N, CA and C of each residue as an Amber inpcrd file, in Angstrom:
protein
   216
  -0.2910000 -10.7680000 -16.1670000  -0.2300000 -11.5240000 -14.9260000
   0.1950000 -12.9540000 -15.2270000   0.7630000 -13.5750000 -14.2320000
   1.1490000 -14.9740000 -14.3700000   0.8930000 -15.6870000 -13.0430000
   0.7770000 -16.9780000 -13.1420000   0.5290000 -17.8030000 -11.9580000
   1.8290000 -18.4870000 -11.5580000   2.1780000 -18.3720000 -10.2960000
   3.3420000 -19.0840000  -9.7550000   2.8510000 -20.2010000  -8.8550000
   3.3920000 -21.3740000  -9.0730000   3.0680000 -22.5180000  -8.2260000
   4.0630000 -22.5970000  -7.0800000   3.5730000 -22.9160000  -5.9000000
   4.4300000 -22.9910000  -4.7170000   4.4130000 -24.4000000  -4.1150000
   4.2750000 -25.3840000  -4.9890000   4.2170000 -26.7820000  -4.5500000
   5.5200000 -27.1780000  -3.8580000   6.6250000 -26.8390000  -4.4710000
   7.9350000 -27.2030000  -3.9170000   8.0930000 -26.6500000  -2.5010000
   7.7280000 -25.4030000  -2.3120000   7.8490000 -24.7740000  -0.9940000
   6.9320000 -25.4450000   0.0280000   5.7140000 -25.7750000  -0.3970000
   4.7630000 -26.4330000   0.5150000   5.2900000 -27.7930000   0.9560000
   5.9060000 -28.5210000   0.0160000   6.4820000 -29.8270000   0.3680000
   7.6630000 -29.6640000   1.3150000   8.5310000 -28.6950000   1.0200000
   9.7030000 -28.4680000   1.8740000   9.2890000 -28.0990000   3.2930000
   8.2620000 -27.2670000   3.4260000   7.7890000 -26.8620000   4.7580000
   7.2930000 -28.0520000   5.5690000   6.8260000 -29.0780000   4.8800000
   6.2840000 -30.2590000   5.5560000   7.2500000 -31.4430000   5.5420000
   8.4580000 -31.2010000   5.0610000   9.4800000 -32.2490000   4.9660000
   8.9790000 -33.4680000   4.2000000   8.2860000 -33.2170000   3.0960000
   7.7760000 -34.2850000   2.2430000   8.5190000 -34.2940000   0.9170000
   8.6640000 -35.4550000   0.3630000   9.2890000 -35.5790000  -0.9540000
   8.2100000 -35.5710000  -2.0370000   8.6570000 -35.3610000  -3.2680000
   7.7300000 -35.4360000  -4.3870000   7.1430000 -36.8390000  -4.4980000
   7.9560000 -37.8350000  -4.2310000   7.4840000 -39.2180000  -4.2840000
   6.3710000 -39.4480000  -3.2590000   6.5510000 -38.9050000  -2.0640000
   5.5540000 -39.0850000  -1.0070000   4.2210000 -38.4400000  -1.3910000
   4.2610000 -37.2230000  -1.9240000   3.0010000 -36.5670000  -2.2880000
   2.3590000 -37.2520000  -3.4880000   3.1780000 -37.8040000  -4.3670000
   2.6320000 -38.5640000  -5.5060000   1.8550000 -39.7770000  -4.9930000
   2.4120000 -40.4590000  -4.0070000   1.7410000 -41.6210000  -3.4310000
   0.4810000 -41.2180000  -2.6650000   0.5470000 -40.0950000  -1.9540000
  -0.5940000 -39.6210000  -1.1600000  -1.7640000 -39.1850000  -2.0400000
  -1.4670000 -38.6860000  -3.2290000  -2.4920000 -38.0990000  -4.0900000
  -2.8490000 -38.9630000  -5.2830000  -2.0860000 -40.0160000  -5.5190000
  -2.2720000 -40.8640000  -6.6980000  -2.0980000 -40.0580000  -7.9960000
  -1.1370000 -39.1280000  -7.9580000  -0.7530000 -38.3420000  -9.1380000
   0.6020000 -38.8650000  -9.5990000   0.7610000 -38.9930000 -10.9130000
   2.0240000 -39.5020000 -11.4550000   3.2050000 -38.6860000 -10.9350000
   4.3070000 -39.3320000 -10.5550000   5.4890000 -38.6040000 -10.0810000
   5.9890000 -37.5690000 -11.0920000   5.8990000 -37.8590000 -12.3820000
   6.3370000 -36.8970000 -13.4040000   5.4840000 -35.6270000 -13.3500000
   4.1880000 -35.7840000 -13.1080000   3.3000000 -34.6260000 -13.0080000
   3.6160000 -33.8060000 -11.7620000   3.8910000 -34.4800000 -10.6640000
   4.2860000 -33.7860000  -9.4280000   5.5810000 -33.0190000  -9.6640000
   6.5330000 -33.6410000 -10.3270000   7.8110000 -32.9890000 -10.6240000
   7.5970000 -31.7200000 -11.4330000   6.7550000 -31.7930000 -12.4440000
   6.4850000 -30.6070000 -13.2620000   5.8240000 -29.5070000 -12.4360000
   4.8830000 -29.8740000 -11.6000000   4.2300000 -28.8830000 -10.7430000
   5.2250000 -28.2510000  -9.7760000   6.0910000 -29.0670000  -9.1910000
   7.0700000 -28.5630000  -8.2280000   8.0650000 -27.6050000  -8.8830000
   8.3690000 -27.8520000 -10.1470000   9.2880000 -26.9680000 -10.8740000
   8.5670000 -25.8030000 -11.5310000   7.2380000 -25.8400000 -11.5250000
   6.4560000 -24.7730000 -12.1280000   6.3690000 -24.8600000 -13.6350000
   6.6850000 -26.0270000 -14.2020000   6.6690000 -26.2140000 -15.6510000
   5.3710000 -26.8690000 -16.1070000   4.3150000 -26.0880000 -16.1810000
   3.0550000 -26.6150000 -16.6800000   2.4400000 -25.6140000 -17.6530000
   1.9310000 -26.1360000 -18.7440000   1.2410000 -25.2700000 -19.7010000
  -0.1990000 -25.0520000 -19.2760000  -0.8020000 -26.1180000 -18.7860000
  -2.1810000 -26.0490000 -18.3000000  -2.2240000 -26.5720000 -16.8850000
  -2.8670000 -25.8320000 -16.0480000  -2.9510000 -26.2010000 -14.6430000
  -4.1360000 -27.1330000 -14.4360000  -3.8580000 -28.3320000 -13.9480000
  -4.9100000 -29.3020000 -13.6670000  -5.4360000 -29.0220000 -12.2540000
  -6.6220000 -28.4540000 -12.1930000  -7.1800000 -28.0740000 -10.8940000
  -7.4650000 -29.2800000 -10.0040000  -7.7420000 -30.4280000 -10.6080000
  -7.9340000 -31.6430000  -9.8180000  -6.6420000 -31.9970000  -9.0770000
  -5.5140000 -31.8560000  -9.7510000  -4.2260000 -32.1330000  -9.0990000
  -3.9920000 -31.1600000  -7.9390000  -4.2590000 -29.8860000  -8.1770000
  -4.0730000 -28.8870000  -7.1200000  -4.9760000 -29.1970000  -5.9370000
  -6.2110000 -29.5790000  -6.2200000  -7.1490000 -29.9100000  -5.1480000
  -6.6750000 -31.1170000  -4.3580000  -6.2090000 -32.1560000  -5.0440000
  -5.7290000 -33.3620000  -4.3500000  -4.5030000 -33.0550000  -3.4930000
  -3.6160000 -32.2130000  -4.0080000  -2.4270000 -31.8240000  -3.2430000
  -2.8420000 -31.0140000  -2.0170000  -3.7560000 -30.0810000  -2.1980000
  -4.2220000 -29.2560000  -1.0780000  -4.8520000 -30.1170000   0.0110000
  -5.6570000 -31.0880000  -0.3840000  -6.2910000 -31.9780000   0.5980000
  -5.2250000 -32.8070000   1.3210000  -4.2880000 -33.3800000   0.5660000
  -3.2510000 -34.2220000   1.1750000  -2.3820000 -33.4330000   2.1510000
  -2.1280000 -32.1550000   1.8270000  -1.2720000 -31.3250000   2.6830000
  -2.0760000 -30.5610000   3.7340000  -3.4000000 -30.7710000   3.7270000
  -4.3040000 -30.0930000   4.6800000  -4.1870000 -28.5740000   4.5710000
  -4.1700000 -28.0990000   3.3270000  -4.0680000 -26.6700000   3.0550000
  -5.4670000 -26.0850000   2.9610000  -5.7060000 -25.0250000   3.7110000
  -7.0070000 -24.3810000   3.6910000  -7.0050000 -23.1040000   2.8540000
  -5.8510000 -22.4930000   2.6680000  -5.7340000 -21.2650000   1.8740000
  -4.9660000 -21.5830000   0.5940000  -5.6480000 -21.5430000  -0.5480000
  -5.0450000 -21.9090000  -1.8250000  -3.8380000 -21.0360000  -2.1490000
  -3.7430000 -19.8670000  -1.5410000  -2.5920000 -18.9870000  -1.7680000
  -1.2800000 -19.6170000  -1.3090000  -1.3810000 -20.6510000  -0.5150000
  -0.1730000 -21.3640000  -0.1060000   0.4030000 -22.1740000  -1.2690000
  -0.4340000 -22.5220000  -2.2360000   0.0090000 -23.3040000  -3.3910000
   0.1170000 -22.4980000  -4.6710000  -0.6970000 -21.4670000  -4.8020000
  -0.7590000 -20.6910000  -6.0400000  -0.7070000 -19.2040000  -5.7080000
   0.1410000 -18.4820000  -6.4330000   0.2250000 -17.0440000  -6.2790000
   0.0830000 -16.3990000  -7.6490000  -0.6870000 -15.3450000  -7.7350000
  -0.8050000 -14.5990000  -8.9780000   0.1040000 -13.3840000  -8.8710000
   0.9920000 -13.2540000  -9.8360000   2.0010000 -12.2070000  -9.8270000
   1.7670000 -11.2850000 -11.0150000   1.7850000  -9.9970000 -10.7360000
   1.6350000  -9.0250000 -11.8060000   2.9790000  -8.8480000 -12.4950000
   2.9970000  -8.9590000 -13.8250000   4.2260000  -8.7530000 -14.5880000
   4.6230000  -7.2820000 -14.5270000   5.9190000  -7.0450000 -14.6100000
   6.4280000  -5.6760000 -14.5530000   5.9380000  -4.8360000 -15.7210000
   5.6470000  -5.4580000 -16.8500000   5.2230000  -4.7460000 -18.0540000
   3.8090000  -4.1710000 -17.9280000   3.0300000  -4.6830000 -17.0030000
   1.6290000  -4.2650000 -16.8760000   1.5190000  -2.9820000 -16.0920000
């Protein structure tokens, strides 16, 4: 299994830029960029929580999806 981040999609749905969410959450723009591209080795749950609060997300599945690999 793997985790897919849907930060980019959540921002696009709300017409927000990465810069705007970085300012709203006080998360470094570089960290937001990595999350939006899905390039993270370790998922910082504090960042996900701050993004969810800023975007008023009630269902975490809007930001994170667990996908079963084809090999499993």
